[in-house]
C-alpha positions in Angstrom: 18.9 44.3 6.9 19.8 41.6 4.3 22.6 39.4 5.2 25.6 39.4 3.0 26.9 35.9 2.4 30.6 35.3 3.5 31.1 32.4 1.2 30.3 31.4 -2.4 27.7 28.7 -2.2 29.2 26.6 -5.0 33.0 26.8 -4.1 32.8 27.5 -0.3 35.5 30.2 -0.9 35.3 33.5 1.0 33.6 36.4 -0.8 35.0 39.2 1.4 37.4 40.4 -1.4 34.5 40.9 -3.7 32.6 42.8 -1.0 35.7 44.9 -0.1 36.1 46.0 -3.8 32.6 47.6 -3.6 33.5 49.8 -0.6 33.4 53.4 -1.8 36.1 54.4 0.7 38.5 51.9 -0.8 37.8 52.7 -4.5 38.2 56.4 -3.8 41.5 55.8 -1.8 42.9 53.5 -4.6 41.8 55.7 -7.5 45.2 57.6 -7.7 47.2 54.4 -6.9 48.6 56.1 -3.7 47.2 55.4 -0.2 47.9 58.6 1.8 48.3 58.8 5.6 44.9 60.6 5.9 43.2 57.8 4.0 44.6 55.3 6.4 43.5 57.3 9.4 39.9 57.6 7.9 39.8 53.9 7.3 41.0 53.2 10.8 38.3 55.4 12.1 35.7 53.5 10.1 37.1 50.3 11.4 37.0 51.4 15.1 33.4 52.6 14.6 32.3 49.3 13.1 34.0 47.2 15.7 32.5 49.2 18.5 29.0 48.9 17.0 29.4 45.1 16.6 31.1 44.5 19.9 28.1 45.8 21.8 25.8 43.3 20.0 27.8 40.2 20.9 27.6 37.8 23.9 30.8 36.5 25.3 30.9 33.4 23.1 30.1 35.4 19.9 32.7 38.0 21.0 35.4 35.2 21.2 34.4 33.8 17.8 34.5 37.3 16.1 37.8 38.1 17.8 39.3 34.9 16.4 38.0 35.8 13.0 39.4 39.3 13.1 42.9 38.0 14.3 43.0 35.4 11.5 41.9 38.0 8.8 44.5 40.4 10.0 47.1 37.6 9.9 45.9 36.5 6.4 46.1 40.1 5.1 49.7 40.6 6.4 50.8 37.3 4.9 49.1 38.0 1.6 50.5 41.4 1.3 54.1 40.2 2.1 53.7 37.3 -0.4 52.5 39.7 -3.1 55.4 42.0 -2.3 57.9 39.2 -2.5 56.5 38.1 -5.9 56.7 41.6 -7.2 60.4 41.9 -6.1 61.2 38.6 -7.7 59.5 39.5 -11.0 61.2 42.8 -11.0 64.6 41.2 -10.2 64.3 38.8 -13.1 62.8 41.1 -15.7 
């Protein structure tokens, strides 16, 4: 299997957003502009399956590193979503 780069080789910035936008499950869920409960449940099932598949391949050191990445990514996603929501509220309030 070909390895997908996590970082842009010239800027060293993460490429995950670009890869996520290619996920068919995401593009289908976002097509109507509404994320339904069943779409969240289906994504959670895909996440659990991917995590279980990866976890079994990792030694303890790798597991700790990947766990740290997952936690930081989750924190980043929460923070970015909250920031974007706050920016949208400010824009709406002053429009």
